[in-house]
mmCIF file of the N, C-alpha and C atoms, coordinates in Angstrom:
data_MODEL
# 
_entry.id   MODEL 
# 
loop_
_atom_site.group_PDB 
_atom_site.id 
_atom_site.type_symbol 
_atom_site.label_atom_id 
_atom_site.label_alt_id 
_atom_site.label_comp_id 
_atom_site.label_asym_id 
_atom_site.label_entity_id 
_atom_site.label_seq_id 
_atom_site.pdbx_PDB_ins_code 
_atom_site.Cartn_x 
_atom_site.Cartn_y 
_atom_site.Cartn_z 
_atom_site.occupancy 
_atom_site.B_iso_or_equiv 
_atom_site.pdbx_formal_charge 
_atom_site.auth_seq_id 
_atom_site.auth_comp_id 
_atom_site.auth_asym_id 
_atom_site.auth_atom_id 
_atom_site.pdbx_PDB_model_num 
ATOM 1   N N  . UNK A 1 1  ? 1.213   -18.157 -18.483 1.00 0.00 ? 1  UNK A N  1 
ATOM 2   C CA . UNK A 1 1  ? 1.223   -19.276 -19.559 1.00 0.00 ? 1  UNK A CA 1 
ATOM 3   C C  . UNK A 1 1  ? -0.453  -19.666 -19.423 1.00 0.00 ? 1  UNK A C  1 
ATOM 4   N N  . UNK A 1 2  ? -0.780  -19.868 -18.142 1.00 0.00 ? 2  UNK A N  1 
ATOM 5   C CA . UNK A 1 2  ? -2.128  -20.206 -18.199 1.00 0.00 ? 2  UNK A CA 1 
ATOM 6   C C  . UNK A 1 2  ? -3.071  -18.957 -18.120 1.00 0.00 ? 2  UNK A C  1 
ATOM 7   N N  . UNK A 1 3  ? -4.462  -19.680 -18.188 1.00 0.00 ? 3  UNK A N  1 
ATOM 8   C CA . UNK A 1 3  ? -5.209  -17.909 -18.119 1.00 0.00 ? 3  UNK A CA 1 
ATOM 9   C C  . UNK A 1 3  ? -5.271  -17.385 -16.561 1.00 0.00 ? 3  UNK A C  1 
ATOM 10  N N  . UNK A 1 4  ? -5.386  -15.938 -16.670 1.00 0.00 ? 4  UNK A N  1 
ATOM 11  C CA . UNK A 1 4  ? -4.864  -14.899 -15.603 1.00 0.00 ? 4  UNK A CA 1 
ATOM 12  C C  . UNK A 1 4  ? -6.243  -15.174 -14.683 1.00 0.00 ? 4  UNK A C  1 
ATOM 13  N N  . UNK A 1 5  ? -6.199  -15.597 -13.624 1.00 0.00 ? 5  UNK A N  1 
ATOM 14  C CA . UNK A 1 5  ? -7.326  -15.891 -12.478 1.00 0.00 ? 5  UNK A CA 1 
ATOM 15  C C  . UNK A 1 5  ? -7.849  -14.731 -12.142 1.00 0.00 ? 5  UNK A C  1 
ATOM 16  N N  . UNK A 1 6  ? -7.343  -13.611 -12.290 1.00 0.00 ? 6  UNK A N  1 
ATOM 17  C CA . UNK A 1 6  ? -7.989  -12.430 -11.364 1.00 0.00 ? 6  UNK A CA 1 
ATOM 18  C C  . UNK A 1 6  ? -8.867  -11.919 -12.983 1.00 0.00 ? 6  UNK A C  1 
ATOM 19  N N  . UNK A 1 7  ? -8.943  -12.380 -14.099 1.00 0.00 ? 7  UNK A N  1 
ATOM 20  C CA . UNK A 1 7  ? -9.817  -12.266 -14.616 1.00 0.00 ? 7  UNK A CA 1 
ATOM 21  C C  . UNK A 1 7  ? -11.245 -12.984 -14.688 1.00 0.00 ? 7  UNK A C  1 
ATOM 22  N N  . UNK A 1 8  ? -10.930 -14.088 -13.980 1.00 0.00 ? 8  UNK A N  1 
ATOM 23  C CA . UNK A 1 8  ? -12.475 -14.691 -13.372 1.00 0.00 ? 8  UNK A CA 1 
ATOM 24  C C  . UNK A 1 8  ? -13.064 -13.622 -12.386 1.00 0.00 ? 8  UNK A C  1 
ATOM 25  N N  . UNK A 1 9  ? -12.094 -13.413 -11.324 1.00 0.00 ? 9  UNK A N  1 
ATOM 26  C CA . UNK A 1 9  ? -13.038 -12.390 -10.648 1.00 0.00 ? 9  UNK A CA 1 
ATOM 27  C C  . UNK A 1 9  ? -13.823 -11.254 -11.195 1.00 0.00 ? 9  UNK A C  1 
ATOM 28  N N  . UNK A 1 10 ? -12.728 -10.745 -12.211 1.00 0.00 ? 10 UNK A N  1 
ATOM 29  C CA . UNK A 1 10 ? -13.634 -9.396  -12.437 1.00 0.00 ? 10 UNK A CA 1 
ATOM 30  C C  . UNK A 1 10 ? -14.432 -9.598  -13.889 1.00 0.00 ? 10 UNK A C  1 
ATOM 31  N N  . UNK A 1 11 ? -14.521 -10.870 -14.109 1.00 0.00 ? 11 UNK A N  1 
ATOM 32  C CA . UNK A 1 11 ? -15.529 -10.966 -15.289 1.00 0.00 ? 11 UNK A CA 1 
ATOM 33  C C  . UNK A 1 11 ? -15.696 -12.669 -15.517 1.00 0.00 ? 11 UNK A C  1 
ATOM 34  N N  . UNK A 1 12 ? -16.723 -12.998 -15.383 1.00 0.00 ? 12 UNK A N  1 
ATOM 35  C CA . UNK A 1 12 ? -17.135 -14.549 -15.468 1.00 0.00 ? 12 UNK A CA 1 
ATOM 36  C C  . UNK A 1 12 ? -16.567 -15.189 -16.745 1.00 0.00 ? 12 UNK A C  1 
ATOM 37  N N  . UNK A 1 13 ? -16.723 -15.961 -17.318 1.00 0.00 ? 13 UNK A N  1 
ATOM 38  C CA . UNK A 1 13 ? -16.062 -16.940 -18.166 1.00 0.00 ? 13 UNK A CA 1 
ATOM 39  C C  . UNK A 1 13 ? -16.779 -16.415 -19.661 1.00 0.00 ? 13 UNK A C  1 
ATOM 40  N N  . UNK A 1 14 ? -18.054 -16.785 -19.247 1.00 0.00 ? 14 UNK A N  1 
ATOM 41  C CA . UNK A 1 14 ? -19.531 -16.654 -20.280 1.00 0.00 ? 14 UNK A CA 1 
ATOM 42  C C  . UNK A 1 14 ? -19.251 -15.052 -20.945 1.00 0.00 ? 14 UNK A C  1 
ATOM 43  N N  . UNK A 1 15 ? -18.536 -14.351 -20.289 1.00 0.00 ? 15 UNK A N  1 
ATOM 44  C CA . UNK A 1 15 ? -18.698 -12.921 -20.795 1.00 0.00 ? 15 UNK A CA 1 
ATOM 45  C C  . UNK A 1 15 ? -17.426 -12.768 -21.569 1.00 0.00 ? 15 UNK A C  1 
ATOM 46  N N  . UNK A 1 16 ? -16.311 -13.430 -21.471 1.00 0.00 ? 16 UNK A N  1 
ATOM 47  C CA . UNK A 1 16 ? -15.253 -13.538 -21.729 1.00 0.00 ? 16 UNK A CA 1 
ATOM 48  C C  . UNK A 1 16 ? -15.536 -13.412 -23.823 1.00 0.00 ? 16 UNK A C  1 
ATOM 49  N N  . UNK A 1 17 ? -14.728 -12.260 -24.372 1.00 0.00 ? 17 UNK A N  1 
ATOM 50  C CA . UNK A 1 17 ? -14.601 -12.330 -25.680 1.00 0.00 ? 17 UNK A CA 1 
ATOM 51  C C  . UNK A 1 17 ? -14.209 -13.735 -26.350 1.00 0.00 ? 17 UNK A C  1 
ATOM 52  N N  . UNK A 1 18 ? -14.253 -13.594 -27.393 1.00 0.00 ? 18 UNK A N  1 
ATOM 53  C CA . UNK A 1 18 ? -13.905 -15.027 -28.196 1.00 0.00 ? 18 UNK A CA 1 
ATOM 54  C C  . UNK A 1 18 ? -12.247 -15.213 -28.712 1.00 0.00 ? 18 UNK A C  1 
ATOM 55  N N  . UNK A 1 19 ? -11.997 -14.116 -28.478 1.00 0.00 ? 19 UNK A N  1 
ATOM 56  C CA . UNK A 1 19 ? -10.185 -14.219 -28.286 1.00 0.00 ? 19 UNK A CA 1 
ATOM 57  C C  . UNK A 1 19 ? -9.815  -14.550 -27.202 1.00 0.00 ? 19 UNK A C  1 
ATOM 58  N N  . UNK A 1 20 ? -10.343 -14.770 -26.226 1.00 0.00 ? 20 UNK A N  1 
ATOM 59  C CA . UNK A 1 20 ? -9.725  -15.028 -25.060 1.00 0.00 ? 20 UNK A CA 1 
ATOM 60  C C  . UNK A 1 20 ? -9.547  -16.578 -24.813 1.00 0.00 ? 20 UNK A C  1 
ATOM 61  N N  . UNK A 1 21 ? -10.060 -17.578 -25.958 1.00 0.00 ? 21 UNK A N  1 
ATOM 62  C CA . UNK A 1 21 ? -9.518  -18.763 -25.894 1.00 0.00 ? 21 UNK A CA 1 
ATOM 63  C C  . UNK A 1 21 ? -8.558  -19.058 -26.880 1.00 0.00 ? 21 UNK A C  1 
ATOM 64  N N  . UNK A 1 22 ? -7.654  -17.805 -27.339 1.00 0.00 ? 22 UNK A N  1 
ATOM 65  C CA . UNK A 1 22 ? -6.647  -17.765 -27.689 1.00 0.00 ? 22 UNK A CA 1 
ATOM 66  C C  . UNK A 1 22 ? -5.455  -18.467 -27.025 1.00 0.00 ? 22 UNK A C  1 
ATOM 67  N N  . UNK A 1 23 ? -4.200  -18.777 -27.804 1.00 0.00 ? 23 UNK A N  1 
ATOM 68  C CA . UNK A 1 23 ? -3.295  -18.723 -27.143 1.00 0.00 ? 23 UNK A CA 1 
ATOM 69  C C  . UNK A 1 23 ? -2.959  -17.698 -26.112 1.00 0.00 ? 23 UNK A C  1 
ATOM 70  N N  . UNK A 1 24 ? -2.114  -18.249 -24.774 1.00 0.00 ? 24 UNK A N  1 
ATOM 71  C CA . UNK A 1 24 ? -1.510  -17.001 -23.879 1.00 0.00 ? 24 UNK A CA 1 
ATOM 72  C C  . UNK A 1 24 ? -0.870  -15.911 -24.502 1.00 0.00 ? 24 UNK A C  1 
ATOM 73  N N  . UNK A 1 25 ? -0.020  -15.984 -25.476 1.00 0.00 ? 25 UNK A N  1 
ATOM 74  C CA . UNK A 1 25 ? 0.897   -15.101 -25.710 1.00 0.00 ? 25 UNK A CA 1 
ATOM 75  C C  . UNK A 1 25 ? -0.050  -14.141 -26.564 1.00 0.00 ? 25 UNK A C  1 
ATOM 76  N N  . UNK A 1 26 ? -0.782  -14.683 -27.682 1.00 0.00 ? 26 UNK A N  1 
ATOM 77  C CA . UNK A 1 26 ? -2.077  -13.703 -28.091 1.00 0.00 ? 26 UNK A CA 1 
ATOM 78  C C  . UNK A 1 26 ? -2.958  -13.139 -27.085 1.00 0.00 ? 26 UNK A C  1 
ATOM 79  N N  . UNK A 1 27 ? -3.664  -13.633 -26.533 1.00 0.00 ? 27 UNK A N  1 
ATOM 80  C CA . UNK A 1 27 ? -4.430  -13.193 -25.458 1.00 0.00 ? 27 UNK A CA 1 
ATOM 81  C C  . UNK A 1 27 ? -3.352  -12.117 -24.968 1.00 0.00 ? 27 UNK A C  1 
ATOM 82  N N  . UNK A 1 28 ? -2.160  -11.896 -24.302 1.00 0.00 ? 28 UNK A N  1 
ATOM 83  C CA . UNK A 1 28 ? -1.492  -11.009 -23.675 1.00 0.00 ? 28 UNK A CA 1 
ATOM 84  C C  . UNK A 1 28 ? -0.837  -9.607  -24.777 1.00 0.00 ? 28 UNK A C  1 
ATOM 85  N N  . UNK A 1 29 ? -0.964  -10.310 -25.802 1.00 0.00 ? 29 UNK A N  1 
ATOM 86  C CA . UNK A 1 29 ? -0.606  -8.926  -26.863 1.00 0.00 ? 29 UNK A CA 1 
ATOM 87  C C  . UNK A 1 29 ? -1.902  -7.862  -26.685 1.00 0.00 ? 29 UNK A C  1 
ATOM 88  N N  . UNK A 1 30 ? -3.179  -8.859  -26.867 1.00 0.00 ? 30 UNK A N  1 
ATOM 89  C CA . UNK A 1 30 ? -4.124  -8.434  -27.057 1.00 0.00 ? 30 UNK A CA 1 
ATOM 90  C C  . UNK A 1 30 ? -4.462  -7.300  -25.992 1.00 0.00 ? 30 UNK A C  1 
ATOM 91  N N  . UNK A 1 31 ? -4.197  -8.031  -24.542 1.00 0.00 ? 31 UNK A N  1 
ATOM 92  C CA . UNK A 1 31 ? -4.492  -7.119  -23.397 1.00 0.00 ? 31 UNK A CA 1 
ATOM 93  C C  . UNK A 1 31 ? -3.720  -5.908  -23.286 1.00 0.00 ? 31 UNK A C  1 
ATOM 94  N N  . UNK A 1 32 ? -2.567  -6.394  -24.051 1.00 0.00 ? 32 UNK A N  1 
ATOM 95  C CA . UNK A 1 32 ? -1.314  -4.779  -23.781 1.00 0.00 ? 32 UNK A CA 1 
ATOM 96  C C  . UNK A 1 32 ? -2.184  -3.946  -24.550 1.00 0.00 ? 32 UNK A C  1 
ATOM 97  N N  . UNK A 1 33 ? -2.369  -4.094  -25.760 1.00 0.00 ? 33 UNK A N  1 
ATOM 98  C CA . UNK A 1 33 ? -2.866  -3.306  -26.880 1.00 0.00 ? 33 UNK A CA 1 
ATOM 99  C C  . UNK A 1 33 ? -4.036  -2.850  -26.238 1.00 0.00 ? 33 UNK A C  1 
ATOM 100 N N  . UNK A 1 34 ? -4.920  -3.362  -25.701 1.00 0.00 ? 34 UNK A N  1 
ATOM 101 C CA . UNK A 1 34 ? -5.826  -2.551  -24.531 1.00 0.00 ? 34 UNK A CA 1 
ATOM 102 C C  . UNK A 1 34 ? -5.709  -1.602  -24.118 1.00 0.00 ? 34 UNK A C  1 
ATOM 103 N N  . UNK A 1 35 ? -4.940  -1.939  -22.782 1.00 0.00 ? 35 UNK A N  1 
ATOM 104 C CA . UNK A 1 35 ? -3.791  -1.451  -21.586 1.00 0.00 ? 35 UNK A CA 1 
ATOM 105 C C  . UNK A 1 35 ? -3.358  -0.025  -22.073 1.00 0.00 ? 35 UNK A C  1 
ATOM 106 N N  . UNK A 1 36 ? -2.782  0.024   -23.482 1.00 0.00 ? 36 UNK A N  1 
ATOM 107 C CA . UNK A 1 36 ? -2.240  1.277   -23.990 1.00 0.00 ? 36 UNK A CA 1 
ATOM 108 C C  . UNK A 1 36 ? -3.322  2.382   -24.415 1.00 0.00 ? 36 UNK A C  1 
ATOM 109 N N  . UNK A 1 37 ? -4.486  1.992   -24.189 1.00 0.00 ? 37 UNK A N  1 
ATOM 110 C CA . UNK A 1 37 ? -5.498  3.045   -24.257 1.00 0.00 ? 37 UNK A CA 1 
ATOM 111 C C  . UNK A 1 37 ? -6.460  3.658   -23.377 1.00 0.00 ? 37 UNK A C  1 
ATOM 112 N N  . UNK A 1 38 ? -5.433  3.287   -22.030 1.00 0.00 ? 38 UNK A N  1 
ATOM 113 C CA . UNK A 1 38 ? -6.600  3.598   -20.877 1.00 0.00 ? 38 UNK A CA 1 
ATOM 114 C C  . UNK A 1 38 ? -5.768  5.017   -20.296 1.00 0.00 ? 38 UNK A C  1 
ATOM 115 N N  . UNK A 1 39 ? -6.276  5.879   -19.762 1.00 0.00 ? 39 UNK A N  1 
ATOM 116 C CA . UNK A 1 39 ? -5.416  6.930   -19.247 1.00 0.00 ? 39 UNK A CA 1 
ATOM 117 C C  . UNK A 1 39 ? -5.769  6.308   -17.978 1.00 0.00 ? 39 UNK A C  1 
ATOM 118 N N  . UNK A 1 40 ? -4.736  6.504   -17.301 1.00 0.00 ? 40 UNK A N  1 
ATOM 119 C CA . UNK A 1 40 ? -4.288  6.154   -15.462 1.00 0.00 ? 40 UNK A CA 1 
ATOM 120 C C  . UNK A 1 40 ? -5.111  7.337   -14.630 1.00 0.00 ? 40 UNK A C  1 
ATOM 121 N N  . UNK A 1 41 ? -5.275  8.290   -15.462 1.00 0.00 ? 41 UNK A N  1 
ATOM 122 C CA . UNK A 1 41 ? -6.099  9.723   -14.788 1.00 0.00 ? 41 UNK A CA 1 
ATOM 123 C C  . UNK A 1 41 ? -7.616  9.332   -14.343 1.00 0.00 ? 41 UNK A C  1 
ATOM 124 N N  . UNK A 1 42 ? -7.815  8.777   -15.694 1.00 0.00 ? 42 UNK A N  1 
ATOM 125 C CA . UNK A 1 42 ? -9.448  8.248   -14.993 1.00 0.00 ? 42 UNK A CA 1 
ATOM 126 C C  . UNK A 1 42 ? -9.733  6.979   -14.331 1.00 0.00 ? 42 UNK A C  1 
ATOM 127 N N  . UNK A 1 43 ? -8.522  6.137   -14.168 1.00 0.00 ? 43 UNK A N  1 
ATOM 128 C CA . UNK A 1 43 ? -8.967  4.909   -13.485 1.00 0.00 ? 43 UNK A CA 1 
ATOM 129 C C  . UNK A 1 43 ? -8.422  4.878   -11.904 1.00 0.00 ? 43 UNK A C  1 
ATOM 130 N N  . UNK A 1 44 ? -7.885  6.577   -11.697 1.00 0.00 ? 44 UNK A N  1 
ATOM 131 C CA . UNK A 1 44 ? -7.795  6.336   -10.208 1.00 0.00 ? 44 UNK A CA 1 
ATOM 132 C C  . UNK A 1 44 ? -8.495  6.845   -9.415  1.00 0.00 ? 44 UNK A C  1 
ATOM 133 N N  . UNK A 1 45 ? -8.794  6.158   -8.156  1.00 0.00 ? 45 UNK A N  1 
ATOM 134 C CA . UNK A 1 45 ? -9.746  6.332   -7.350  1.00 0.00 ? 45 UNK A CA 1 
ATOM 135 C C  . UNK A 1 45 ? -9.525  7.596   -6.463  1.00 0.00 ? 45 UNK A C  1 
ATOM 136 N N  . UNK A 1 46 ? -8.322  8.276   -6.230  1.00 0.00 ? 46 UNK A N  1 
ATOM 137 C CA . UNK A 1 46 ? -8.343  9.437   -5.746  1.00 0.00 ? 46 UNK A CA 1 
ATOM 138 C C  . UNK A 1 46 ? -7.079  10.042  -5.893  1.00 0.00 ? 46 UNK A C  1 
ATOM 139 N N  . UNK A 1 47 ? -6.771  11.716  -5.488  1.00 0.00 ? 47 UNK A N  1 
ATOM 140 C CA . UNK A 1 47 ? -5.480  11.951  -5.537  1.00 0.00 ? 47 UNK A CA 1 
ATOM 141 C C  . UNK A 1 47 ? -5.102  12.059  -3.877  1.00 0.00 ? 47 UNK A C  1 
ATOM 142 N N  . UNK A 1 48 ? -3.917  12.172  -3.756  1.00 0.00 ? 48 UNK A N  1 
ATOM 143 C CA . UNK A 1 48 ? -3.504  12.033  -2.462  1.00 0.00 ? 48 UNK A CA 1 
ATOM 144 C C  . UNK A 1 48 ? -3.067  13.814  -2.299  1.00 0.00 ? 48 UNK A C  1 
ATOM 145 N N  . UNK A 1 49 ? -3.417  14.449  -1.322  1.00 0.00 ? 49 UNK A N  1 
ATOM 146 C CA . UNK A 1 49 ? -3.872  15.486  -1.039  1.00 0.00 ? 49 UNK A CA 1 
ATOM 147 C C  . UNK A 1 49 ? -1.970  16.133  -0.466  1.00 0.00 ? 49 UNK A C  1 
ATOM 148 N N  . UNK A 1 50 ? -1.958  17.356  -0.350  1.00 0.00 ? 50 UNK A N  1 
ATOM 149 C CA . UNK A 1 50 ? -0.574  17.786  0.337   1.00 0.00 ? 50 UNK A CA 1 
ATOM 150 C C  . UNK A 1 50 ? -0.452  17.198  1.968   1.00 0.00 ? 50 UNK A C  1 
ATOM 151 N N  . UNK A 1 51 ? 0.768   17.174  2.211   1.00 0.00 ? 51 UNK A N  1 
ATOM 152 C CA . UNK A 1 51 ? 1.111   16.761  3.619   1.00 0.00 ? 51 UNK A CA 1 
ATOM 153 C C  . UNK A 1 51 ? 0.956   17.864  4.441   1.00 0.00 ? 51 UNK A C  1 
ATOM 154 N N  . UNK A 1 52 ? 0.238   18.006  5.863   1.00 0.00 ? 52 UNK A N  1 
ATOM 155 C CA . UNK A 1 52 ? 0.168   18.950  6.627   1.00 0.00 ? 52 UNK A CA 1 
ATOM 156 C C  . UNK A 1 52 ? 1.057   18.967  7.415   1.00 0.00 ? 52 UNK A C  1 
ATOM 157 N N  . UNK A 1 53 ? 1.907   19.934  7.413   1.00 0.00 ? 53 UNK A N  1 
ATOM 158 C CA . UNK A 1 53 ? 3.350   20.155  8.298   1.00 0.00 ? 53 UNK A CA 1 
ATOM 159 C C  . UNK A 1 53 ? 2.386   20.500  9.976   1.00 0.00 ? 53 UNK A C  1 
ATOM 160 N N  . UNK A 1 54 ? 3.246   19.220  10.730  1.00 0.00 ? 54 UNK A N  1 
ATOM 161 C CA . UNK A 1 54 ? 2.845   19.376  11.966  1.00 0.00 ? 54 UNK A CA 1 
ATOM 162 C C  . UNK A 1 54 ? 3.989   20.290  12.906  1.00 0.00 ? 54 UNK A C  1 
ATOM 163 N N  . UNK A 1 55 ? 3.541   20.860  14.024  1.00 0.00 ? 55 UNK A N  1 
ATOM 164 C CA . UNK A 1 55 ? 4.592   22.045  14.583  1.00 0.00 ? 55 UNK A CA 1 
ATOM 165 C C  . UNK A 1 55 ? 5.411   20.824  15.481  1.00 0.00 ? 55 UNK A C  1 
ATOM 166 N N  . UNK A 1 56 ? 6.580   21.064  15.329  1.00 0.00 ? 56 UNK A N  1 
ATOM 167 C CA . UNK A 1 56 ? 7.510   20.066  16.269  1.00 0.00 ? 56 UNK A CA 1 
ATOM 168 C C  . UNK A 1 56 ? 7.210   20.699  17.916  1.00 0.00 ? 56 UNK A C  1 
ATOM 169 N N  . UNK A 1 57 ? 7.478   19.498  18.617  1.00 0.00 ? 57 UNK A N  1 
ATOM 170 C CA . UNK A 1 57 ? 7.436   19.594  20.419  1.00 0.00 ? 57 UNK A CA 1 
ATOM 171 C C  . UNK A 1 57 ? 8.496   20.375  20.591  1.00 0.00 ? 57 UNK A C  1 
ATOM 172 N N  . UNK A 1 58 ? 8.946   21.590  21.185  1.00 0.00 ? 58 UNK A N  1 
ATOM 173 C CA . UNK A 1 58 ? 9.953   22.056  21.924  1.00 0.00 ? 58 UNK A CA 1 
ATOM 174 C C  . UNK A 1 58 ? 10.386  21.115  23.292  1.00 0.00 ? 58 UNK A C  1 
ATOM 175 N N  . UNK A 1 59 ? 11.554  20.769  23.254  1.00 0.00 ? 59 UNK A N  1 
ATOM 176 C CA . UNK A 1 59 ? 12.288  20.138  24.309  1.00 0.00 ? 59 UNK A CA 1 
ATOM 177 C C  . UNK A 1 59 ? 13.320  20.904  24.857  1.00 0.00 ? 59 UNK A C  1 
ATOM 178 N N  . UNK A 1 60 ? 13.694  20.976  25.923  1.00 0.00 ? 60 UNK A N  1 
ATOM 179 C CA . UNK A 1 60 ? 14.577  21.540  26.242  1.00 0.00 ? 60 UNK A CA 1 
ATOM 180 C C  . UNK A 1 60 ? 15.666  20.657  26.182  1.00 0.00 ? 60 UNK A C  1 
ATOM 181 N N  . UNK A 1 61 ? 17.268  21.213  25.859  1.00 0.00 ? 61 UNK A N  1 
ATOM 182 C CA . UNK A 1 61 ? 18.162  20.501  25.404  1.00 0.00 ? 61 UNK A CA 1 
ATOM 183 C C  . UNK A 1 61 ? 18.987  19.585  26.177  1.00 0.00 ? 61 UNK A C  1 
ATOM 184 N N  . UNK A 1 62 ? 18.808  20.091  27.306  1.00 0.00 ? 62 UNK A N  1 
ATOM 185 C CA . UNK A 1 62 ? 19.322  19.210  28.454  1.00 0.00 ? 62 UNK A CA 1 
ATOM 186 C C  . UNK A 1 62 ? 18.408  17.910  29.065  1.00 0.00 ? 62 UNK A C  1 
ATOM 187 N N  . UNK A 1 63 ? 17.239  18.133  28.502  1.00 0.00 ? 63 UNK A N  1 
ATOM 188 C CA . UNK A 1 63 ? 16.006  17.351  28.732  1.00 0.00 ? 63 UNK A CA 1 
ATOM 189 C C  . UNK A 1 63 ? 16.295  16.050  27.610  1.00 0.00 ? 63 UNK A C  1 
ATOM 190 N N  . UNK A 1 64 ? 16.354  16.783  26.685  1.00 0.00 ? 64 UNK A N  1 
ATOM 191 C CA . UNK A 1 64 ? 16.755  15.579  25.302  1.00 0.00 ? 64 UNK A CA 1 
ATOM 192 C C  . UNK A 1 64 ? 18.019  15.013  25.280  1.00 0.00 ? 64 UNK A C  1 
ATOM 193 N N  . UNK A 1 65 ? 18.952  15.633  26.081  1.00 0.00 ? 65 UNK A N  1 
ATOM 194 C CA . UNK A 1 65 ? 20.392  14.769  26.204  1.00 0.00 ? 65 UNK A CA 1 
ATOM 195 C C  . UNK A 1 65 ? 20.495  14.092  27.274  1.00 0.00 ? 65 UNK A C  1 
ATOM 196 N N  . UNK A 1 66 ? 19.390  14.342  28.344  1.00 0.00 ? 66 UNK A N  1 
ATOM 197 C CA . UNK A 1 66 ? 19.630  13.141  29.462  1.00 0.00 ? 66 UNK A CA 1 
ATOM 198 C C  . UNK A 1 66 ? 19.576  11.951  29.532  1.00 0.00 ? 66 UNK A C  1 
ATOM 199 N N  . UNK A 1 67 ? 19.937  11.367  30.057  1.00 0.00 ? 67 UNK A N  1 
ATOM 200 C CA . UNK A 1 67 ? 20.007  9.496   30.550  1.00 0.00 ? 67 UNK A CA 1 
ATOM 201 C C  . UNK A 1 67 ? 19.316  9.108   31.294  1.00 0.00 ? 67 UNK A C  1 
ATOM 202 N N  . UNK A 1 68 ? 18.737  8.297   31.357  1.00 0.00 ? 68 UNK A N  1 
ATOM 203 C CA . UNK A 1 68 ? 18.060  7.480   31.903  1.00 0.00 ? 68 UNK A CA 1 
ATOM 204 C C  . UNK A 1 68 ? 18.383  6.028   31.973  1.00 0.00 ? 68 UNK A C  1 
ATOM 205 N N  . UNK A 1 69 ? 18.665  5.715   33.146  1.00 0.00 ? 69 UNK A N  1 
ATOM 206 C CA . UNK A 1 69 ? 18.799  4.149   33.189  1.00 0.00 ? 69 UNK A CA 1 
ATOM 207 C C  . UNK A 1 69 ? 17.290  3.434   33.033  1.00 0.00 ? 69 UNK A C  1 
ATOM 208 N N  . UNK A 1 70 ? 17.602  2.325   32.236  1.00 0.00 ? 70 UNK A N  1 
ATOM 209 C CA . UNK A 1 70 ? 16.475  1.208   32.598  1.00 0.00 ? 70 UNK A CA 1 
ATOM 210 C C  . UNK A 1 70 ? 16.483  0.609   33.410  1.00 0.00 ? 70 UNK A C  1 
ATOM 211 N N  . UNK A 1 71 ? 17.363  0.452   34.195  1.00 0.00 ? 71 UNK A N  1 
ATOM 212 C CA . UNK A 1 71 ? 17.299  -0.325  35.612  1.00 0.00 ? 71 UNK A CA 1 
ATOM 213 C C  . UNK A 1 71 ? 16.466  0.283   36.418  1.00 0.00 ? 71 UNK A C  1 
ATOM 214 N N  . UNK A 1 72 ? 17.084  1.607   36.666  1.00 0.00 ? 72 UNK A N  1 
ATOM 215 C CA . UNK A 1 72 ? 16.204  2.880   37.514  1.00 0.00 ? 72 UNK A CA 1 
ATOM 216 C C  . UNK A 1 72 ? 14.747  3.014   37.505  1.00 0.00 ? 72 UNK A C  1 
ATOM 217 N N  . UNK A 1 73 ? 14.224  2.668   35.931  1.00 0.00 ? 73 UNK A N  1 
ATOM 218 C CA . UNK A 1 73 ? 13.271  2.830   35.656  1.00 0.00 ? 73 UNK A CA 1 
ATOM 219 C C  . UNK A 1 73 ? 12.083  1.476   35.972  1.00 0.00 ? 73 UNK A C  1 
ATOM 220 N N  . UNK A 1 74 ? 12.501  0.504   35.541  1.00 0.00 ? 74 UNK A N  1 
ATOM 221 C CA . UNK A 1 74 ? 12.359  -0.653  36.082  1.00 0.00 ? 74 UNK A CA 1 
ATOM 222 C C  . UNK A 1 74 ? 12.270  -0.640  37.806  1.00 0.00 ? 74 UNK A C  1 
ATOM 223 N N  . UNK A 1 75 ? 13.421  -0.254  38.409  1.00 0.00 ? 75 UNK A N  1 
ATOM 224 C CA . UNK A 1 75 ? 12.750  -0.191  39.737  1.00 0.00 ? 75 UNK A CA 1 
ATOM 225 C C  . UNK A 1 75 ? 11.866  0.791   40.393  1.00 0.00 ? 75 UNK A C  1 
ATOM 226 N N  . UNK A 1 76 ? 11.969  1.458   39.821  1.00 0.00 ? 76 UNK A N  1 
ATOM 227 C CA . UNK A 1 76 ? 10.560  3.020   40.156  1.00 0.00 ? 76 UNK A CA 1 
ATOM 228 C C  . UNK A 1 76 ? 9.401   2.300   39.760  1.00 0.00 ? 76 UNK A C  1 
ATOM 229 N N  . UNK A 1 77 ? 9.108   1.743   38.861  1.00 0.00 ? 77 UNK A N  1 
ATOM 230 C CA . UNK A 1 77 ? 8.076   1.185   38.531  1.00 0.00 ? 77 UNK A CA 1 
ATOM 231 C C  . UNK A 1 77 ? 7.582   0.203   39.521  1.00 0.00 ? 77 UNK A C  1 
ATOM 232 N N  . UNK A 1 78 ? 8.485   -0.544  40.053  1.00 0.00 ? 78 UNK A N  1 
ATOM 233 C CA . UNK A 1 78 ? 8.157   -2.033  40.835  1.00 0.00 ? 78 UNK A CA 1 
ATOM 234 C C  . UNK A 1 78 ? 7.814   -1.187  42.133  1.00 0.00 ? 78 UNK A C  1 
ATOM 235 N N  . UNK A 1 79 ? 8.671   0.021   42.891  1.00 0.00 ? 79 UNK A N  1 
ATOM 236 C CA . UNK A 1 79 ? 8.602   0.434   44.059  1.00 0.00 ? 79 UNK A CA 1 
ATOM 237 C C  . UNK A 1 79 ? 6.717   1.353   44.339  1.00 0.00 ? 79 UNK A C  1 
ATOM 238 N N  . UNK A 1 80 ? 6.571   1.827   43.197  1.00 0.00 ? 80 UNK A N  1 
ATOM 239 C CA . UNK A 1 80 ? 4.928   2.403   42.981  1.00 0.00 ? 80 UNK A CA 1 
ATOM 240 C C  . UNK A 1 80 ? 3.977   1.298   43.149  1.00 0.00 ? 80 UNK A C  1 
ATOM 241 N N  . UNK A 1 81 ? 3.997   0.097   42.474  1.00 0.00 ? 81 UNK A N  1 
ATOM 242 C CA . UNK A 1 81 ? 3.520   -1.090  42.944  1.00 0.00 ? 81 UNK A CA 1 
ATOM 243 C C  . UNK A 1 81 ? 2.720   -1.278  44.292  1.00 0.00 ? 81 UNK A C  1 
ATOM 244 N N  . UNK A 1 82 ? 1.467   -1.784  44.701  1.00 0.00 ? 82 UNK A N  1 
ATOM 245 C CA . UNK A 1 82 ? 1.676   -1.920  45.919  1.00 0.00 ? 82 UNK A CA 1 
ATOM 246 C C  . UNK A 1 82 ? 1.483   -3.541  46.238  1.00 0.00 ? 82 UNK A C  1 
# 
């Protein structure tokens, strides 16, 4: 409903064409018409490359299923301190 503040960042007011002083709906229609001619591939900065597969670390099943009490870990860490 008001002028797009981002246009001020991209382009100062003195460089706006004469149709920028029209109503908000007219301005929006004009900008949409211009946007229809933009090719996204030309505007994109970079293309994402393929993901690199990382090998999964192997862990023994018994180790993976083993439960360790948090209380025991806290007590062990306190006993190691001087």
